[in-house]
N, C-alpha and C positions, 0 to 999 in steps of 0.2 A: 503493500499500497502505500508506504510512505521511502520506496527505493529509488526514483528523483530526489527528491526531499534528503535524504543519506547521501547522496553522490555530492549535492549540491552545496551541504554541511558542512557534514562529518567533516570530510576530505581536508578543505581549508580550517577547519576548526582543527584537525589533527596536527598540521603545518601550522597554526599558531602555539600550539600547545607547547613543538619543540622547538621552534625559533622564537619566541619571548621569553626574558627572563622577568622576576618578579619584580623589578623596575617597571622595565616595557609596556608591562599591562596593567602600569595606572598614569604612565603618561607617556602622553604622544611626543611632547615637545622635549623629554629624556631630564623630567622634574624641572624645567623652565618655567616660570609665565608666560602664557602669549603677550606680547606685546604689542598685534598687529589684530586689525581686518580679519586679514586674512592667516593669521599666525590663530587665532580665537577660532576659525573658523574650521581647520584644518582639523586644531584638536578635538572641537565638536565631534567632527566626523568620522574621527580615524579610533580615539577614548573606547567606545564601546564595541569596537571591534576586534582592538589588539588585546582587551581584557578578557580573557575566555573565560572567566565567570560571566561578567556580563552579554555575551556571544550566547551561552550555552541559552542562558535566561530569554535572552528574547525570544530565539527558538522557540522554547520551548510554549513560551505566551503564543506563540504565531501557532505552535501547533493546536494546544490546547485551543484558541479561538478557531479552527476550522472547523470543530465538531456543533458549534454552533452558530444560530440563525445570525446571532445579532454579534457575530466576529468581529465583524470590523472595528464596531462599536467598542466591545472588549480590550481587541486590540491596544486601540488609540485612550481607552481607559488606562493601562500601564503607562502611554507613553507621559499621559496625560499628572499620573501619579508620581513621575520619575521626576517632572519638571518639578510639581511641588517639593517632590524628594532634596532637588539643586536647590531649590528659595530655602527649605528648613538650613541648609548646613551654611548659604551665602548671608543669611541671618545670626549666624550667629551659634546656633541651637547644637547643646551635644549630645548623641546616640552615643552610649557606651557601647564598648566592644560591635559598631556598626561593620568592621570588616567580615567577623566571624557569622554572623545575621545575615550579613549580605549569603554567603556561603550556604547558610541551611535554607534561606530564601532559595536556592538553588536548587538543592535537593529535594523542596517540599513540593518546586514545579516538576521537575525530575519523577518524583514519585507518584503525579498526579498524573502525566502522563503514562505512567507504566500501566496505572488502574485506567483510566480514560474514560469509562463507561460509569455512570450515574451521576456527574455531577454539574448541578444545575448552574446556570448562566450567574446566578445572585455568588454564587461562591468562587465562581469562576471572579467575578467581579471584584469580590473581594480580596481574594487572592492575589491575584494583580497589583489591586492599589495598595496592599500590604509590601509586594516583592516589587513595586515600582518604586513606591517612595524609599525604599533601603539601598534600592542601586543606586538612584539619583543621589542620596545622601552621599553615597561613597563615590560619584561622579563630579560633585561639584569639588571636593576638594580640590584638585586640579586646578582649579578657576578662581580659589578663594582671593582677593586682594587685586586682582584685574582690575587694568581700565575699561572705564565704559563701553569702548566700542570693542573689545577680544570678548568680553563678557558676551555682549549684546550679540555677538557672531559665532563664540562656543555654544551660547545655549538653542541657536536656530540650527546650527548643526548636528547639536544632538539629539533637538528633537526631529529633526529630518532624518535622519540615518537610521533611528531605532522606530520611528515612524514606517518608514520602508522597507524594513530588515519583516515585521512584525508582520505588516500585511501581506508581505510577498512571502512568505513562508508559509503565511494564511492561504493565500492562493494556490500555491504548490499543493497543500495538504489537501483544499480542499477535489482538489482533481483528481487525487489519488482515492481519494476517498468514494468519488463517483465515478473508479471505474474498480474499484477493488473492496465494496464497498465491510464485507467481511472480515478482512484480513486485521490483525490486532500484531504479529509478532513483530515487525519492522517499526511500529508506533512505540512498542516498549522497548523495545532493543535503544531504539532514540531516547526514551526516556529514564532508560537505564544508565545511559550515557550522559547526558545531560545530570541524572544522579549521582554519578561517578566525579563529574565535575569538581561537582558543590561539596563531595565529601573530602575530595585531597586538600579544596582550598581550606575545607574547616579546620582538617588535620596541619593544615601549613601555617593556621592562624592562632593553633593551640598546643602545638609541640614546638618547643624553638628547633631549628635548623632543621626541620624537616621539608 
């Protein structure tokens, strides 16, 4: 069912996992604060792609959204919650153990995809709202203190790339569902992979040197 989705997403994600070190996973500009509109835009566009936990989350969101009629609204709800999470960070709020919570949210999305059946749209929206806010809070770290122009560009790029990825994965998922509505193995395999990414990130947060 999700054979195309696996080729389009898991192969690039695997390459990212191999090539991106811990620092690169959260800083597009090499840890440097964006100083121009272009740098801010590039940072916003690239940040959720090179961070494997953020990539896995948006892929899972797209797949889960594909199971609902209001999937597009659910996916955009995740993006909106993510932007609110960025705003919370920019306002100076502190979320203890944020990175560990982000990792656990990826595990939750993967588990939901493995289970697949029986999740009402309201529950999916709640899950997307919580995970989106956590990921947005984490993504806001790299732009704190930026000037207005790069900040606006970052937020624009971040929203555009996340929405495009979530909706794109959702569309691919729906095409796969139309062709093989009864097949579950590929979706569950993808969900297990997403949960595995979250678990690895969580272990890295709680075990020094992992």
